[in-house]
N, C-alpha and C positions, 0 to 999 in steps of 0.2 A: 456831358455831350451837348454841344450847342446845336440849336436848330439851323440847318443850312438850307437856304433857299437858292437853288440853282436857277440860272437864267432860262427862261423858256417863253414860248409864245403864249399869250393869253389875249383874249379878245377885249376890246376897249370896255364893254359893259361890265365885265367881271373884274376888271382891274381894281376898282375901289373895294370890291368884296375880298380880294386877296389881301389888300392892305388892312382891312377890318380883322380878318382872320389872324394875320401876323401880329396886330396890336393886342388882340385878346391873348395870343400865346405869350407875348412878352410880359403881359400882366400876370401870367400864371392862371388864366381862365382857360384851362385846357379843354374842358368839355364844350364850352361855348365856342372855342376855336374849331373844334371838330365838327360841331353843328354847322358852323359857317362854311367849312370846306364841303360839307354834304350839300349845302345850298348851291355852291359853285358848280359841284358835279352835276347837279340837275339842270342848271341853266347853261352850262358850257361843257358838254360831254367831251369836246376835243381837248380840254385841259385835264382829262382823266388821269394821265400819268403823273402830272405835277401834284394834283389833289391827292392821289394815293401816296406819293412820296411824303408830302407834308403830314398827312394823317399818320403814316407809319412812324415818322419821327416823333410825333406827339405821343403816340401810344408807347414808344420806347423811351421817351424822355425820362431820366432818373428822378426829376423833381415832380413828376406827375404821380400823385398819390394813388391814382387809379391806373397806374402803368400796367400794360397788357402786352407781353412779348408775343403771344400767339397772334393777336390781331395785327401787330406791327409786322410780323413775319408774313402774314397773309397779304398785307398791302404791298410789301416789296416783291413778294413772289408773283403777285398779279402783274406788276410792272414788267418783270422778267418774262413771264409767259405771254402776256397780252400786248405788250408794247416793246417788241424786240429791238426796234430802231430808236427807242427813247433815249434822250440824253441823260435820263435818270437811271438807266439800266445798270451801269457799272457801279454807281453809288448804292443802288438797291442790292446788287449782289454782295457788295461789301458789308452792308447792313445785315443781310441774312447770315453771313458768316459770323459777324459780331454777335448777333442774337443767339445763334447756336452755341458760341463760345460762353457767353454770359449765362445762358440757361444751364449749361453743364457745370459752370463754376458755382452758380447759385445752388444747384442741386447738391453739389459736393459740399458746399458750406453748410447747407441745411442738414445734411447727413452728419457732418462733423459736429455741428451744434447739438443735434439730437444725441449723438454718442456722448458728448461732453456732459450734457444734461443728465443722461442716464448715470454716467460715472459719478457726477456730483451727488446725485440722489443716493447712489450706492455708498459714497463716502459718508454722507450725512447719516445714513442708516447704521453704518459701521461705528461712527462716532457715538451715536445714541446707544448702540449696543455696548460699546466699551464703557460708556458713562454708567449704564445700568449695571454692568458687571463690576465696575469700580465701586459703586455704592454697595452692591451686595457684598463685595470683598471687605469693604470697610466695616460693614455691619457685622460680618462674620468675625473679623479681627477683634472688634469691640466685644462681641459676645465671648470669644475665647479669652480675652483679657479679664472680663468679669468672672468667667468660670474659674480662671487661674487664681484670681483674687479670692474667690469664695473657697477654693480648695486650700489656699494658704492660710485663710482665717480658720478653717476647720482644723488644719494641721497644727496651728499655733494653739488653738483651744485645746486640742488633744495633749499637746506638750505641756501646757499649763496645768492641765488636770492630772498629768502623770509625772510631773517633775518640772525642772527649769534649766536654763542655760548654766553650764559650769565653766565656760570660758568665753571671753570676748577677744577676738583677734582683730587688730587694726593694722592695715597695710597702707602706709603713707603714700607710696609711690602710686599704687593702684586706686588710692582714694576710696578704700573699701573697709567697711566694718562687718565682721561675720560673727554670728552667735553659734556656739558649738554646744552640744550635749552628748557626753560620752563618746567623743571623737567624731560625731556626725554633725554636719551642717544643719542648723535649724533655718536660718535666713541670713541674707547678706543685704547691706545697705550702702548706698553711695554717700560720701561724706565731704565736708569741707574742713580744711585744717587752718593752722595759723598762717598769717600773712607772709611768714618767712619759713616755709615748711622743710627745707632741706637740712638734714643733719639733726642731731639730738638737741633738746633744750639744754642751755648751759647756764643761763642767768636770767634773773628777773627783767622782763621788758624786752626780751629779744624776739618775741612773737613766734617762737619755735614750738612745735609740738614734741613732747618728750619721746624717747625711744627706750624700751626696756620692759620689765615685767612689774605690774602693779596689781592693785585690786580696787574694787568699788568700796570706798571708805564710808560714804554716806550719800544722802540724796536730799534735794531741796525742791519742794513743790511750790514754793513762793519765788522761784528764780526769775530774774528778768528775761530769761531765755526759755520761758514756758515751764520746763522741768529739767533739772540737772542732776547728774550722777557724778559725785566728786571722786576723782581718781587719786590714789595714794602717792602722788608725786609730791616731793622728791623721794626716791628711795636712797639707800646707802651709797650706791654708785654715783647717783646725781649729786648728793651732798659732798662726796669726796672730790668730785671733779670741780665743783664750784669753789671748794675751799682752796684747792690748788690754784685756781684762777684768782682767788681773792675777791670773789663776788657772791652775792646772794643767789641761791638756785631758783628763787621764786616759788610760786605755788598756785593754788586755785586752778588746777587743770580739771576740766569737766567734760563729760559727754552730755550735750545739751541740745535743745531745740532752737528755734529761730527767735530772734529778739521780739519781745512784745510789740504788737502793732504792725509786724511785718510777716505774720504767718501766711498771708496771701501769696507771698513769693513761692512757697512750696518747694518742690525739688529743683526749681531754677537756682536756688541759693548755691548749689554745688558747681555753678559755672566759674566761681573763683574762690580762692582761700581767703576767708574774711575774718576769722577769729583771732584772738590774741595768743593762740597756742592750744586752744581747746579743740575738741572734735564735735562737729555740728551735723545734726540730721534734722528732718522736718518734725514739727510738733507731733504729728500722728506717729512717726517712727519712734521718737523718744518715749512716748507713752507705751508703745509695744515693747521696746527694749527694757524699760523699767519693770514691766510685768514679768518679763522673762528672766531677768538677771537681778538677783537679790544682792544685798550688801555682802561683801566678801568674795564675790565672783572675780576670778582672775582676769586681768586685762593685760594682754600682750600687745605691745606696740612695736611694729617692725618698720624698718626704713622704707 
């Protein structure tokens, strides 16, 4: 809003003072400009309507850090009431209407900002609550995992004390190795297979994992793959198929851990089939399997 100086009569002796007040206003010295208009009012009461109008405009000016709509309104209202014939009357009425509108708008904006602030505070509180509950849930999940692991260890210890696995079932499609004892599941493990896992092994170097019924023939604690259980591949069916194809059936199929130096990979190794036809588990898991499955344990490998 620009400060508008309407034409009006002013006495010769106060004309320089009006110029000074205007210059102060232009420089942003709003309080000094108000003080100067106060001086004019005392020296030239006849210029009261102009002085009131200029002061009202300063009080209402948006760049005035000490802007005061109430004082501005009072200045314009005094012109309307005390100077009904003033040339500033119509502009004063317009400014009164403007101030009323701005005041209502500012009040509405203030209320909206207050509401928004309260909603933001509520959102932040809810976010903190959700974060707290998430941490609690994660801690609870971790505790449950630890409890489950402890129960599994107790269960395995009980099985070891009272017997061992009598069958190992390997399901290639599901990438799963399961230990059984008297028809009941002891434990299941995720596995990785040969790099060319589909179909039965036919020949040496085809990187396929066999399919059929075998047994644990021996074990090697000095294995390059932590510990290995040698499977009795090839069986008679494998030998016959290889002979018909005129190839060597190959051998050295193991259930083993992770290659030495890479044990840190852990169960992430199951993300791809990386062996040359063997069945791979983690080092911790092969230790467990070796304890539960003695030499001679049946190994059934399914597609």
